[in-house]
N, C-alpha and C positions, 0 to 999 in steps of 0.2 A: 504494499499500500504506500509506503514511504517512497518507493521508486516512481510510482505513478505521479505523486504531488511533485516531486523533484522535475520530473518530465514537463509538467504543466508549466512551469516557470520558463521553459525554452520553447514555447509554442511560437511557430513562425507565423507571422501576419501575412495572410494572403495578398492584402492591399499593398504591402511593402515590395511584393514580388511582380506586380503588375507592370511596372514601368520596365522591367527587364525582360518582359514576355515578347514573343515574336509578334503578338497582336499589336502591342504598343509600337514596335519598330515598323510594322507595316502601316498602321494608322499615321504614324509621324511622317514617314515618306510620302504617303497619299496627301496629306495636310500640305506639306511643303510644295508638293508637285502642283496642287491646286493653287496655291498662292501664286506660283510662278506662272502657271498657264493663264490665270486670271489677269495678271499684270500685263502680260504680253498681249492678251486680247484686248484690254481696255486701251493700251498704248498703240494698238495697231488697227486690226480689223474693226474692232468695236467703236474706235473714234470715226472711222468712215461711216459705219452703219448709223451711228448716232446723228450725224450731219443730215442724212437722207430721211430722217423721221420727220412727221409733222410735230408742231409746236407741242401739243398736249403730251404725245408720247415721248417726246425728246425730253421734257420735264421728268416723267416717270423714269426715263432711262437714267438721267443724271441722279435721281433720288435713289433708285435701286442699285445702281453702280457704288454710290457712297455706302449704302447699307451693306452691300457685298463685301466692299473692302473692309469696312469696320469689323464685320463678322470674322472675315479671314484673319485679320490682324489679331483679334482676340484669341481666336483658335491657335494661330501660330505662337502667340506669347504663352499659351497653356502648353502647348507641345513642347516648346523649347525650355520651359521651366521643368517639366517633368522628364525631358532628356537630361537636364542638369543632375536630377536625381539619379537617374540611370548611369550617368558617367561618374557619380560620386562627388560632384561638385557642390552638392548641398543635400540635406536630409530631407526626408519626407515631411517632418515637422516644419522646416524652413519653407518648403514648397507649399505647404498648407497656409502658412501666414502670408506668403507672397501672392497665392492664387486669389486672395480676396481682392486684388487690384484688377483681376481678369474678370471680364463680364461675359459668361457663356450664354447669356440670353440677350446678347446685344443685337440690335439691328434686324428683327424678324422683318421678313419682307411685306410689302404692301398687299392690297386685295388681289386675289388670283385674276379677277377680270383685267386688271391693269398689266400684271405680268404676262398675261397671254399676249398683249400687243407688243412686247418687246421682241427683239431679235432672238432666234432660235438659240443661238450659241450663248447669249447671256442668260436666257431662261434655263439652259442646261447647267451654266455655272452656278446660278442661284440654287437650283434644286440639289446639286452635288454638294454645296456648301451647307445647306440645311441638314442633308444627311450626315455630313461629316460632323456638324454641331450636335446632332442628336447622339451620334456614337461617342463623341468626346464627354457629353453630358452624363452618359451612362458610365463611362469608364470613370469619370471624376467622382460620381457617386460612389462607386465601388472602392476607389483608392482612398478616399477621404471619409469614408464611412466611420463613425465612432467605433473603438475597439470593443470587441465583445466583452460583456461583465465577466471579469475572471472568476466571481463567486458562482456563477451559473455553471462553470465547467465542472463535470463530474459525471456519475452515471445517470444517464437520463431515466432509467428504470426504477431509480429509488423511490420517487414518489407512488408509482404503481405498485412496488412491492410492499410498501409501507400500508397502502391502502388494503391490499390483499391480507396482509398480516392482521391488521385491525379488524377486518371483516370475519376472519377464522377464529379471532380470539374471544369472540363474543359467545 
């Protein structure tokens, strides 16, 4: 029994391992690639497409491209922060304090009927950034979940065994 209690003090937190996972590495690469692809689009083809739009849609284009850029910069900040944890440049608790500056809910897109009027490539970038944002939010909630209550660690059958024992002692 004392062996078990000693082992409990050396439990590995799953959240501490997530930034070292292949899934995080893949998410990091995907996020950084999306940032680069978006920048190239907005500085190139997107600029030409924006000039060809009518005034109302052009305003939507400007608004949505700013929202997209803001969203991606927040996601890139989160990804870089957690890569620093992976590289040992900071601890998870330091990252947890720093991540309060990152807004993972930043810049949600406008109404779907307005987005549909935008060029197809911009629509695709917006959709992919929203998908990336959803995955980062899920990972963030897993990584930064409060640690489980150590007092709850033990044999989960004890309450049931005690109930059975009490029932048969009557």
